[in-house]
A tleap script that builds the chain and sets N, CA, C and O, in Angstrom:
source leaprc.protein.ff14SB
mol = sequence {
  NMET ALA SER PRO LEU ILE ALA GLY LEU THR
  ILE ALA ALA ALA ALA LEU ALA GLY ARG TYR
  SER ILE GLN ALA TRP GLN ALA PHE LYS SER
  ARG PRO PRO THR ALA ARG MET ARG LYS PHE
  TYR GLU GLY GLY PHE GLN PRO LYS MET THR
  ARG ARG GLU ALA ALA LEU ILE LEU GLY VAL
  ARG GLU SER THR PRO PRO ASP LYS ILE ARG
  GLU ALA HIE ARG ARG VAL MET VAL ALA ASN
  HIE PRO ASP ALA GLY GLY SER HIE TYR LEU
  ALA SER LYS ILE ASN GLU ALA LYS ASP ILE
  LEU LEU GLY LYS ALA LYS SER SER ASP SER
  ALA CPHE
}
set mol.1.N position { -33.435 39.461 -33.151 }
set mol.1.CA position { -34.233 38.743 -32.201 }
set mol.1.C position { -33.571 37.419 -31.809 }
set mol.1.O position { -33.764 36.946 -30.690 }
set mol.2.N position { -32.810 36.827 -32.698 }
set mol.2.CA position { -32.158 35.551 -32.424 }
set mol.2.C position { -30.967 35.730 -31.486 }
set mol.2.O position { -30.638 34.815 -30.730 }
set mol.3.N position { -30.307 36.907 -31.523 }
set mol.3.CA position { -29.127 37.134 -30.690 }
set mol.3.C position { -29.441 37.032 -29.195 }
set mol.3.O position { -28.688 36.364 -28.487 }
set mol.4.N position { -30.498 37.647 -28.671 }
set mol.4.CA position { -30.787 37.502 -27.234 }
set mol.4.C position { -31.128 36.052 -26.862 }
set mol.4.O position { -30.802 35.607 -25.762 }
set mol.5.N position { -31.769 35.324 -27.755 }
set mol.5.CA position { -32.099 33.930 -27.479 }
set mol.5.C position { -30.838 33.080 -27.375 }
set mol.5.O position { -30.720 32.259 -26.466 }
set mol.6.N position { -29.905 33.266 -28.287 }
set mol.6.CA position { -28.643 32.516 -28.274 }
set mol.6.C position { -27.826 32.899 -27.042 }
set mol.6.O position { -27.221 32.039 -26.403 }
set mol.7.N position { -27.808 34.187 -26.713 }
set mol.7.CA position { -27.075 34.620 -25.518 }
set mol.7.C position { -27.686 34.007 -24.263 }
set mol.7.O position { -26.950 33.586 -23.370 }
set mol.8.N position { -28.991 33.946 -24.174 }
set mol.8.CA position { -29.660 33.356 -23.018 }
set mol.8.C position { -29.371 31.866 -22.890 }
set mol.8.O position { -29.132 31.371 -21.788 }
set mol.9.N position { -29.390 31.148 -24.012 }
set mol.9.CA position { -29.076 29.713 -23.985 }
set mol.9.C position { -27.612 29.470 -23.592 }
set mol.9.O position { -27.305 28.513 -22.881 }
set mol.10.N position { -26.723 30.338 -24.058 }
set mol.10.CA position { -25.307 30.213 -23.713 }
set mol.10.C position { -25.105 30.415 -22.218 }
set mol.10.O position { -24.357 29.667 -21.588 }
set mol.11.N position { -25.764 31.419 -21.643 }
set mol.11.CA position { -25.651 31.681 -20.204 }
set mol.11.C position { -26.235 30.507 -19.407 }
set mol.11.O position { -25.658 30.098 -18.399 }
set mol.12.N position { -27.357 29.971 -19.846 }
set mol.12.CA position { -27.972 28.836 -19.161 }
set mol.12.C position { -27.057 27.608 -19.218 }
set mol.12.O position { -26.910 26.896 -18.224 }
set mol.13.N position { -26.451 27.363 -20.364 }
set mol.13.CA position { -25.541 26.227 -20.502 }
set mol.13.C position { -24.318 26.403 -19.609 }
set mol.13.O position { -23.865 25.442 -18.986 }
set mol.14.N position { -23.774 27.629 -19.539 }
set mol.14.CA position { -22.617 27.895 -18.682 }
set mol.14.C position { -22.985 27.699 -17.210 }
set mol.14.O position { -22.184 27.171 -16.438 }
set mol.15.N position { -24.183 28.117 -16.821 }
set mol.15.CA position { -24.625 27.956 -15.433 }
set mol.15.C position { -24.769 26.474 -15.086 }
set mol.15.O position { -24.350 26.053 -14.008 }
set mol.16.N position { -25.351 25.684 -15.975 }
set mol.16.CA position { -25.498 24.246 -15.723 }
set mol.16.C position { -24.141 23.549 -15.650 }
set mol.16.O position { -23.929 22.673 -14.811 }
set mol.17.N position { -23.234 23.939 -16.525 }
set mol.17.CA position { -21.894 23.346 -16.508 }
set mol.17.C position { -21.181 23.716 -15.209 }
set mol.17.O position { -20.507 22.878 -14.611 }
set mol.18.N position { -21.324 24.950 -14.778 }
set mol.18.CA position { -20.716 25.380 -13.517 }
set mol.18.C position { -21.290 24.625 -12.336 }
set mol.18.O position { -20.553 24.202 -11.446 }
set mol.19.N position { -22.595 24.457 -12.324 }
set mol.19.CA position { -23.253 23.722 -11.241 }
set mol.19.C position { -22.779 22.274 -11.196 }
set mol.19.O position { -22.496 21.741 -10.123 }
set mol.20.N position { -22.692 21.644 -12.359 }
set mol.20.CA position { -22.226 20.265 -12.432 }
set mol.20.C position { -20.780 20.142 -11.951 }
set mol.20.O position { -20.444 19.214 -11.215 }
set mol.21.N position { -19.939 21.065 -12.363 }
set mol.21.CA position { -18.526 20.994 -11.969 }
set mol.21.C position { -18.371 21.214 -10.465 }
set mol.21.O position { -17.512 20.585 -9.847 }
set mol.22.N position { -19.178 22.090 -9.858 }
set mol.22.CA position { -19.107 22.296 -8.412 }
set mol.22.C position { -19.541 21.028 -7.680 }
set mol.22.O position { -18.913 20.641 -6.694 }
set mol.23.N position { -20.596 20.384 -8.144 }
set mol.23.CA position { -21.058 19.145 -7.516 }
set mol.23.C position { -20.015 18.035 -7.652 }
set mol.23.O position { -19.778 17.271 -6.716 }
set mol.24.N position { -19.407 17.960 -8.815 }
set mol.24.CA position { -18.384 16.935 -9.031 }
set mol.24.C position { -17.173 17.181 -8.127 }
set mol.24.O position { -16.615 16.233 -7.575 }
set mol.25.N position { -16.768 18.430 -7.973 }
set mol.25.CA position { -15.626 18.762 -7.124 }
set mol.25.C position { -15.921 18.435 -5.663 }
set mol.25.O position { -15.056 17.905 -4.966 }
set mol.26.N position { -17.127 18.744 -5.189 }
set mol.26.CA position { -17.490 18.442 -3.810 }
set mol.26.C position { -17.526 16.926 -3.574 }
set mol.26.O position { -17.112 16.453 -2.515 }
set mol.27.N position { -18.008 16.184 -4.535 }
set mol.27.CA position { -18.018 14.722 -4.408 }
set mol.27.C position { -16.588 14.175 -4.393 }
set mol.27.O position { -16.292 13.227 -3.666 }
set mol.28.N position { -15.717 14.762 -5.182 }
set mol.28.CA position { -14.317 14.342 -5.232 }
set mol.28.C position { -13.624 14.624 -3.899 }
set mol.28.O position { -12.863 13.790 -3.408 }
set mol.29.N position { -13.878 15.775 -3.323 }
set mol.29.CA position { -13.247 16.144 -2.057 }
set mol.29.C position { -13.758 15.310 -0.889 }
set mol.29.O position { -13.007 15.065 0.055 }
set mol.30.N position { -15.005 14.870 -0.924 }
set mol.30.CA position { -15.581 14.169 0.219 }
set mol.30.C position { -15.255 12.684 0.257 }
set mol.30.O position { -15.498 12.040 1.278 }
set mol.31.N position { -14.714 12.116 -0.816 }
set mol.31.CA position { -14.404 10.688 -0.795 }
set mol.31.C position { -13.160 10.441 0.054 }
set mol.31.O position { -12.315 11.327 0.180 }
set mol.32.N position { -13.038 9.253 0.634 }
set mol.32.CA position { -11.889 8.964 1.498 }
set mol.32.C position { -10.603 8.885 0.688 }
set mol.32.O position { -10.617 8.462 -0.468 }
set mol.33.N position { -9.498 9.288 1.290 }
set mol.33.CA position { -8.225 9.219 0.563 }
set mol.33.C position { -7.809 7.773 0.333 }
set mol.33.O position { -8.035 6.910 1.181 }
set mol.34.N position { -7.213 7.520 -0.793 }
set mol.34.CA position { -6.716 6.190 -1.108 }
set mol.34.C position { -5.200 6.236 -1.158 }
set mol.34.O position { -4.606 7.257 -1.505 }
set mol.35.N position { -4.593 5.133 -0.812 }
set mol.35.CA position { -3.139 5.057 -0.820 }
set mol.35.C position { -2.635 5.077 -2.258 }
set mol.35.O position { -3.139 4.352 -3.116 }
set mol.36.N position { -1.669 5.887 -2.499 }
set mol.36.CA position { -1.073 5.965 -3.830 }
set mol.36.C position { -0.022 4.877 -4.033 }
set mol.36.O position { 0.162 4.366 -5.137 }
set mol.37.N position { 0.656 4.538 -2.951 }
set mol.37.CA position { 1.696 3.520 -3.035 }
set mol.37.C position { 1.277 2.305 -2.220 }
set mol.37.O position { 0.414 2.391 -1.347 }
set mol.38.N position { 1.881 1.213 -2.511 }
set mol.38.CA position { 1.580 -0.005 -1.785 }
set mol.38.C position { 2.061 0.132 -0.350 }
set mol.38.O position { 3.168 0.611 -0.102 }
set mol.39.N position { 1.229 -0.287 0.593 }
set mol.39.CA position { 1.590 -0.194 1.993 }
set mol.39.C position { 2.108 -1.543 2.481 }
set mol.39.O position { 1.632 -2.595 2.054 }
set mol.40.N position { 3.074 -1.500 3.367 }
set mol.40.CA position { 3.617 -2.696 3.958 }
set mol.40.C position { 3.032 -2.888 5.349 }
set mol.40.O position { 2.299 -2.027 5.836 }
set mol.41.N position { 3.337 -3.968 5.972 }
set mol.41.CA position { 2.840 -4.317 7.289 }
set mol.41.C position { 3.217 -3.250 8.302 }
set mol.41.O position { 4.387 -2.879 8.402 }
set mol.42.N position { 2.238 -2.750 9.057 }
set mol.42.CA position { 2.505 -1.674 10.014 }
set mol.42.C position { 2.249 -2.082 11.456 }
set mol.42.O position { 2.192 -1.216 12.328 }
set mol.43.N position { 2.095 -3.357 11.732 }
set mol.43.CA position { 1.757 -3.780 13.084 }
set mol.43.C position { 2.977 -4.080 13.916 }
set mol.43.O position { 4.104 -4.060 13.421 }
set mol.44.N position { 2.746 -4.362 15.201 }
set mol.44.CA position { 3.814 -4.816 16.072 }
set mol.44.C position { 4.103 -6.282 15.797 }
set mol.44.O position { 3.402 -6.923 15.013 }
set mol.45.N position { 5.127 -6.808 16.438 }
set mol.45.CA position { 5.519 -8.190 16.191 }
set mol.45.C position { 5.053 -9.089 17.327 }
set mol.45.O position { 5.023 -8.677 18.487 }
set mol.46.N position { 4.691 -10.320 16.981 }
set mol.46.CA position { 4.312 -11.326 17.970 }
set mol.46.C position { 5.596 -11.906 18.577 }
set mol.46.O position { 6.649 -11.857 17.941 }
set mol.47.N position { 5.526 -12.454 19.800 }
set mol.47.CA position { 6.740 -13.047 20.394 }
set mol.47.C position { 7.317 -14.168 19.528 }
set mol.47.O position { 8.533 -14.267 19.361 }
set mol.48.N position { 6.438 -15.013 18.979 }
set mol.48.CA position { 6.881 -16.056 18.051 }
set mol.48.C position { 6.148 -15.822 16.743 }
set mol.48.O position { 4.918 -15.813 16.705 }
set mol.49.N position { 6.897 -15.634 15.683 }
set mol.49.CA position { 6.298 -15.267 14.403 }
set mol.49.C position { 5.483 -16.414 13.819 }
set mol.49.O position { 5.907 -17.570 13.830 }
set mol.50.N position { 4.317 -16.072 13.315 }
set mol.50.CA position { 3.443 -17.046 12.658 }
set mol.50.C position { 3.567 -16.896 11.147 }
set mol.50.O position { 4.150 -15.929 10.656 }
set mol.51.N position { 3.012 -17.861 10.410 }
set mol.51.CA position { 3.033 -17.759 8.944 }
set mol.51.C position { 2.235 -16.544 8.475 }
set mol.51.O position { 2.607 -15.891 7.501 }
set mol.52.N position { 1.146 -16.248 9.166 }
set mol.52.CA position { 0.316 -15.098 8.795 }
set mol.52.C position { 1.098 -13.800 8.958 }
set mol.52.O position { 1.079 -12.942 8.075 }
set mol.53.N position { 1.782 -13.659 10.085 }
set mol.53.CA position { 2.563 -12.454 10.327 }
set mol.53.C position { 3.720 -12.346 9.327 }
set mol.53.O position { 4.033 -11.257 8.846 }
set mol.54.N position { 4.348 -13.477 9.021 }
set mol.54.CA position { 5.443 -13.478 8.047 }
set mol.54.C position { 4.939 -13.018 6.681 }
set mol.54.O position { 5.610 -12.250 5.992 }
set mol.55.N position { 3.755 -13.491 6.296 }
set mol.55.CA position { 3.187 -13.083 5.010 }
set mol.55.C position { 2.856 -11.600 5.013 }
set mol.55.O position { 3.055 -10.928 4.000 }
set mol.56.N position { 2.360 -11.075 6.118 }
set mol.56.CA position { 2.058 -9.650 6.209 }
set mol.56.C position { 3.326 -8.802 6.110 }
set mol.56.O position { 3.328 -7.752 5.468 }
set mol.57.N position { 4.389 -9.257 6.742 }
set mol.57.CA position { 5.648 -8.505 6.706 }
set mol.57.C position { 6.178 -8.409 5.282 }
set mol.57.O position { 6.631 -7.348 4.854 }
set mol.58.N position { 6.122 -9.510 4.556 }
set mol.58.CA position { 6.655 -9.518 3.185 }
set mol.58.C position { 5.643 -9.022 2.158 }
set mol.58.O position { 6.002 -8.786 1.004 }
set mol.59.N position { 4.400 -8.862 2.556 }
set mol.59.CA position { 3.390 -8.362 1.626 }
set mol.59.C position { 2.941 -9.392 0.611 }
set mol.59.O position { 2.612 -9.049 -0.525 }
set mol.60.N position { 2.927 -10.662 1.017 }
set mol.60.CA position { 2.490 -11.745 0.129 }
set mol.60.C position { 1.426 -12.567 0.857 }
set mol.60.O position { 1.135 -12.325 2.028 }
set mol.61.N position { 0.855 -13.531 0.156 }
set mol.61.CA position { -0.083 -14.465 0.786 }
set mol.61.C position { 0.688 -15.641 1.359 }
set mol.61.O position { 1.829 -15.903 0.978 }
set mol.62.N position { 0.052 -16.335 2.270 }
set mol.62.CA position { 0.712 -17.494 2.895 }
set mol.62.C position { 0.989 -18.602 1.890 }
set mol.62.O position { 1.915 -19.392 2.079 }
set mol.63.N position { 0.205 -18.669 0.829 }
set mol.63.CA position { 0.352 -19.744 -0.162 }
set mol.63.C position { 1.169 -19.312 -1.379 }
set mol.63.O position { 1.083 -19.946 -2.431 }
set mol.64.N position { 1.940 -18.270 -1.256 }
set mol.64.CA position { 2.736 -17.753 -2.375 }
set mol.64.C position { 3.877 -18.724 -2.710 }
set mol.64.O position { 4.474 -19.304 -1.803 }
set mol.65.N position { 4.183 -18.907 -3.995 }
set mol.65.CA position { 5.300 -19.789 -4.377 }
set mol.65.C position { 6.645 -19.245 -3.882 }
set mol.65.O position { 6.791 -18.039 -3.682 }
set mol.66.N position { 7.626 -20.134 -3.684 }
set mol.66.CA position { 8.923 -19.718 -3.137 }
set mol.66.C position { 9.634 -18.625 -3.929 }
set mol.66.O position { 10.268 -17.758 -3.328 }
set mol.67.N position { 9.548 -18.638 -5.254 }
set mol.67.CA position { 10.247 -17.606 -6.018 }
set mol.67.C position { 9.643 -16.221 -5.774 }
set mol.67.O position { 10.366 -15.225 -5.749 }
set mol.68.N position { 8.333 -16.154 -5.596 }
set mol.68.CA position { 7.685 -14.865 -5.291 }
set mol.68.C position { 8.025 -14.405 -3.874 }
set mol.68.O position { 8.124 -13.206 -3.612 }
set mol.69.N position { 8.204 -15.367 -2.959 }
set mol.69.CA position { 8.601 -15.016 -1.590 }
set mol.69.C position { 9.998 -14.415 -1.597 }
set mol.69.O position { 10.255 -13.411 -0.933 }
set mol.70.N position { 10.900 -15.035 -2.353 }
set mol.70.CA position { 12.264 -14.501 -2.438 }
set mol.70.C position { 12.271 -13.106 -3.064 }
set mol.70.O position { 13.012 -12.227 -2.621 }
set mol.71.N position { 11.457 -12.908 -4.079 }
set mol.71.CA position { 11.359 -11.599 -4.735 }
set mol.71.C position { 10.818 -10.542 -3.758 }
set mol.71.O position { 11.330 -9.424 -3.702 }
set mol.72.N position { 9.785 -10.902 -2.997 }
set mol.72.CA position { 9.209 -9.973 -2.014 }
set mol.72.C position { 10.221 -9.685 -0.911 }
set mol.72.O position { 10.330 -8.548 -0.451 }
set mol.73.N position { 10.967 -10.714 -0.481 }
set mol.73.CA position { 11.996 -10.524 0.549 }
set mol.73.C position { 13.049 -9.541 0.070 }
set mol.73.O position { 13.466 -8.650 0.810 }
set mol.74.N position { 13.470 -9.710 -1.163 }
set mol.74.CA position { 14.488 -8.800 -1.711 }
set mol.74.C position { 13.970 -7.369 -1.756 }
set mol.74.O position { 14.687 -6.436 -1.394 }
set mol.75.N position { 12.733 -7.192 -2.198 }
set mol.75.CA position { 12.140 -5.854 -2.309 }
set mol.75.C position { 12.053 -5.175 -0.937 }
set mol.75.O position { 12.375 -3.994 -0.804 }
set mol.76.N position { 11.615 -5.924 0.081 }
set mol.76.CA position { 11.473 -5.341 1.412 }
set mol.76.C position { 12.850 -5.099 2.039 }
set mol.76.O position { 13.048 -4.105 2.739 }
set mol.77.N position { 13.799 -6.003 1.790 }
set mol.77.CA position { 15.140 -5.822 2.354 }
set mol.77.C position { 15.864 -4.631 1.741 }
set mol.77.O position { 16.614 -3.937 2.428 }
set mol.78.N position { 15.645 -4.393 0.462 }
set mol.78.CA position { 16.286 -3.227 -0.169 }
set mol.78.C position { 15.820 -1.951 0.531 }
set mol.78.O position { 16.602 -1.020 0.726 }
set mol.79.N position { 14.555 -1.917 0.902 }
set mol.79.CA position { 14.009 -0.730 1.554 }
set mol.79.C position { 14.431 -0.618 3.013 }
set mol.79.O position { 14.419 0.483 3.563 }
set mol.80.N position { 14.807 -1.729 3.664 }
set mol.80.CA position { 15.087 -1.713 5.103 }
set mol.80.C position { 16.454 -2.262 5.480 }
set mol.80.O position { 16.667 -2.612 6.640 }
set mol.81.N position { 17.374 -2.346 4.551 }
set mol.81.CA position { 18.681 -2.940 4.842 }
set mol.81.C position { 19.490 -2.041 5.775 }
set mol.81.O position { 19.507 -0.822 5.601 }
set mol.82.N position { 20.169 -2.642 6.774 }
set mol.82.CA position { 20.958 -1.838 7.712 }
set mol.82.C position { 22.076 -1.032 7.048 }
set mol.82.O position { 22.414 0.051 7.526 }
set mol.83.N position { 22.648 -1.532 5.968 }
set mol.83.CA position { 23.706 -0.790 5.280 }
set mol.83.C position { 23.181 0.465 4.596 }
set mol.83.O position { 23.949 1.373 4.274 }
set mol.84.N position { 21.878 0.512 4.375 }
set mol.84.CA position { 21.268 1.677 3.723 }
set mol.84.C position { 20.492 2.526 4.729 }
set mol.84.O position { 19.611 3.298 4.352 }
set mol.85.N position { 20.828 2.375 6.016 }
set mol.85.CA position { 20.177 3.185 7.030 }
set mol.85.C position { 18.986 2.523 7.691 }
set mol.85.O position { 18.292 3.153 8.490 }
set mol.86.N position { 18.737 1.260 7.372 }
set mol.86.CA position { 17.619 0.549 7.977 }
set mol.86.C position { 17.981 -0.017 9.337 }
set mol.86.O position { 19.116 0.117 9.795 }
set mol.87.N position { 17.027 -0.638 9.967 }
set mol.87.CA position { 17.198 -1.175 11.306 }
set mol.87.C position { 17.658 -2.639 11.262 }
set mol.87.O position { 17.181 -3.427 10.445 }
set mol.88.N position { 18.597 -2.986 12.160 }
set mol.88.CA position { 19.031 -4.377 12.253 }
set mol.88.C position { 17.880 -5.249 12.740 }
set mol.88.O position { 17.734 -6.394 12.314 }
set mol.89.N position { 17.070 -4.702 13.630 }
set mol.89.CA position { 15.922 -5.443 14.161 }
set mol.89.C position { 14.934 -5.780 13.049 }
set mol.89.O position { 14.493 -6.923 12.936 }
set mol.90.N position { 14.584 -4.790 12.230 }
set mol.90.CA position { 13.656 -5.041 11.126 }
set mol.90.C position { 14.245 -6.019 10.120 }
set mol.90.O position { 13.537 -6.879 9.597 }
set mol.91.N position { 15.533 -5.890 9.852 }
set mol.91.CA position { 16.177 -6.815 8.908 }
set mol.91.C position { 16.107 -8.246 9.428 }
set mol.91.O position { 15.881 -9.177 8.655 }
set mol.92.N position { 16.301 -8.427 10.745 }
set mol.92.CA position { 16.226 -9.785 11.294 }
set mol.92.C position { 14.803 -10.325 11.212 }
set mol.92.O position { 14.607 -11.516 10.968 }
set mol.93.N position { 13.803 -9.458 11.416 }
set mol.93.CA position { 12.408 -9.897 11.312 }
set mol.93.C position { 12.040 -10.230 9.866 }
set mol.93.O position { 11.296 -11.180 9.622 }
set mol.94.N position { 12.544 -9.472 8.924 }
set mol.94.CA position { 12.281 -9.743 7.505 }
set mol.94.C position { 12.904 -11.074 7.105 }
set mol.94.O position { 12.286 -11.871 6.399 }
set mol.95.N position { 14.135 -11.309 7.561 }
set mol.95.CA position { 14.789 -12.592 7.264 }
set mol.95.C position { 14.060 -13.756 7.934 }
set mol.95.O position { 13.926 -14.829 7.348 }
set mol.96.N position { 13.588 -13.539 9.168 }
set mol.96.CA position { 12.835 -14.579 9.860 }
set mol.96.C position { 11.531 -14.883 9.120 }
set mol.96.O position { 11.126 -16.041 9.022 }
set mol.97.N position { 10.877 -13.844 8.601 }
set mol.97.CA position { 9.630 -14.033 7.845 }
set mol.97.C position { 9.882 -14.871 6.599 }
set mol.97.O position { 9.098 -15.760 6.269 }
set mol.98.N position { 10.985 -14.579 5.909 }
set mol.98.CA position { 11.322 -15.364 4.718 }
set mol.98.C position { 11.579 -16.816 5.086 }
set mol.98.O position { 11.101 -17.723 4.406 }
set mol.99.N position { 12.333 -17.043 6.160 }
set mol.99.CA position { 12.639 -18.413 6.580 }
set mol.99.C position { 11.374 -19.183 6.939 }
set mol.99.O position { 11.252 -20.362 6.606 }
set mol.100.N position { 10.444 -18.536 7.606 }
set mol.100.CA position { 9.209 -19.220 8.001 }
set mol.100.C position { 8.378 -19.569 6.772 }
set mol.100.O position { 7.858 -20.680 6.672 }
set mol.101.N position { 8.250 -18.636 5.842 }
set mol.101.CA position { 7.430 -18.903 4.663 }
set mol.101.C position { 8.065 -19.934 3.732 }
set mol.101.O position { 7.356 -20.660 3.036 }
set mol.102.N position { 9.385 -19.998 3.717 }
set mol.102.CA position { 10.054 -20.991 2.873 }
set mol.102.C position { 10.173 -22.340 3.574 }
set mol.102.O position { 10.615 -23.316 2.967 }
set mol.103.N position { 9.781 -22.405 4.855 }
set mol.103.CA position { 9.788 -23.670 5.571 }
set mol.103.C position { 11.129 -24.055 6.138 }
set mol.103.O position { 11.325 -25.207 6.523 }
set mol.104.N position { 12.055 -23.126 6.201 }
set mol.104.CA position { 13.360 -23.427 6.785 }
set mol.104.C position { 13.219 -23.438 8.300 }
set mol.104.O position { 12.638 -22.525 8.889 }
set mol.105.N position { 13.761 -24.490 8.927 }
set mol.105.CA position { 13.658 -24.616 10.384 }
set mol.105.C position { 14.550 -23.567 11.038 }
set mol.105.O position { 15.674 -23.326 10.600 }
set mol.106.N position { 14.037 -22.960 12.075 }
set mol.106.CA position { 14.781 -21.953 12.801 }
set mol.106.C position { 15.009 -22.489 14.206 }
set mol.106.O position { 14.059 -22.885 14.880 }
set mol.107.N position { 16.274 -22.506 14.657 }
set mol.107.CA position { 16.571 -23.119 15.951 }
set mol.107.C position { 16.050 -22.278 17.111 }
set mol.107.O position { 15.705 -22.820 18.162 }
set mol.108.N position { 15.989 -20.960 16.933 }
set mol.108.CA position { 15.499 -20.099 18.012 }
set mol.108.C position { 14.757 -18.929 17.413 }
set mol.108.O position { 14.700 -18.771 16.194 }
set mol.109.N position { 14.187 -18.107 18.281 }
set mol.109.CA position { 13.479 -16.915 17.824 }
set mol.109.C position { 14.475 -15.880 17.337 }
set mol.109.O position { 15.673 -16.145 17.249 }
set mol.110.N position { 13.974 -14.714 17.024 }
set mol.110.CA position { 14.809 -13.619 16.535 }
set mol.110.C position { 15.919 -13.304 17.520 }
set mol.110.O position { 15.765 -13.516 18.723 }
set mol.111.N position { 17.032 -12.801 17.019 }
set mol.111.CA position { 18.154 -12.430 17.868 }
set mol.111.C position { 17.797 -11.255 18.768 }
set mol.111.O position { 18.490 -10.991 19.750 }
set mol.112.N position { 16.742 -10.563 18.445 }
set mol.112.CA position { 16.345 -9.411 19.243 }
set mol.112.C position { 15.188 -9.808 20.069 }
set mol.112.O position { 14.669 -8.996 20.835 }
savepdb mol mol.pdb
quit
């Protein structure tokens, strides 16, 4: 008499576990995708670069210390260097962003 009772409880437990797992999977699928890797600035460029745009290009805040700016510049340049197949235009914008954030005076706008 105990065997049918245990079998019934086992089937009920399996059904509840299955129902829960289906609900969890549907909730997982319906959530918005999140970026797995850090994203860099994806916008167009202003005619004259601002501190805000420079910070977005390097992926730092406007108030970041100079050593962190140099580190961010190096990281972005490694990914976009012309010798490694990157664009000369992007490299000039990255260098301009570093110069603006470090406060170095620039005599003119980008070469491009």
